[in-house]
C-alpha positions, 0 to 999 in steps of 0.5 A: 504495512505494505504501502502503495509501491508494495501493493503495486508490486503484488498486483504486477506479480499476481495479475498476469498469473490470474487474468482469464482464470475461472475460480472453481472453488474457495476454501475459507479457513478463517471467516474473519478475513471476509468483511463483506458480504456474509461468508455464505454469500461470498462463496456463492457469488465468487465461485464460477467467476472469471478474473478479468484483471486487477487494479489498485487504488491507494493500498487497496487491490481489486479483482475485476470479475465477470458479471461486473463483480469486484473483489477488493483486498486490503493487506493491512499489516501482514497480508500476503497474496501468492499464486501457487501450484496445488502441491506447494507447501501450505503456509501456517497462516493461510486463511483463504484459498481459491482454486483456479481452473489452470491447476493453480491456487491463489492463497491469502496468508496473514500472520496477524489477520488484519487484512480484509476482503470485500466482494462487491456485486454489480450495482452495489456501492463500494462505500462499504470498503472505505475506498470512496474516502481516498484522496488523490493518487500520488501520480495524479496530475491534480496533485499540485502545490495548490492542491496540497496547500488548499487541502492541508495548508491551514492545519497546525498538524505536522506535515509528516502526520498529514502525509499519512492521511489517506483522504488527502493522498492515497497510498503513502505510509510511514516509509515513503513519508519519511523518504519524501521529507528527506528528499526535500530536506523538510523536518517531519515536525514542521507544521503545515501552516508554517510551510512556504509556497516553495515547500508545497512545490517541492512536495508536489514534485517529490511525492510522485517521484519517490513513489515511482522510485519505490515501485521501480526498486521493488520489482521482483520476478514471480519466481523470487516472489513465490519463493518468499511466499510474497513476503520479501519484495521490499526495497529496504536496503535502498531506503535512505532514512526509514528504519535507519535511526542511529545510522549515518546520513547518506548525504552528510554522515551525521547520525539519523534520529528517530522520533515519534510524530502523531503516534508514528515513528519517524526517521530523519537527518537533523542536519539535512532536515533542520527544524526551522525557528518560526 
């Protein structure tokens, strides 16, 4: 699933290509991707709107439209968003096409079709999207050791599981949770209630740093992004632990291990992230 750095990469690539463009028409090839409102309302409201810019909140993308309308998109597992010339080959799992006034199209592709669009009209609450339940952004100055300890410090759940809780911190998924815990030498199964004040301070410092690193290392040119149809922009070869189970640790050389925490796979170094005895 695209996490905050990947979603930010999509915004950085797409926004310059669509800002100021008018949506002339919309071809909905699979109505399942429209979560709100009805397909008919979606088409009627969106047609003729001008895209004034884009934003990101957690893993959500949003398009700021004329007449104070906003279009939200969550890519979920396999969603891809690209801007193409009209004649660009159509991908197999293209579910929605927006014709823009400059002769380009914005296309939504999704192999597993889990991603969703929400069109929110002027004055309509955004609660239907779920975005109102999100916690702090990793770069928010309010994300301090005190905030983290207050929010989850009494919980008996593993710290890895709580880093994935979008109501606490928005945008972190499996990848950057593993990378953050490795950066501070914390075992993914350590219970939040057992963490020390020094652990909370390290977490508060590492979270924005790791996310910023993810955004920087995911940078890609629009040309390369389009060539991969929005699928190949991840920094996978540069990740230190995620997806590297069985491979040597880049710090100590010991084989990385893979376990399941809260139903999610977790990679870590048993030497650099030694589990404590409490």
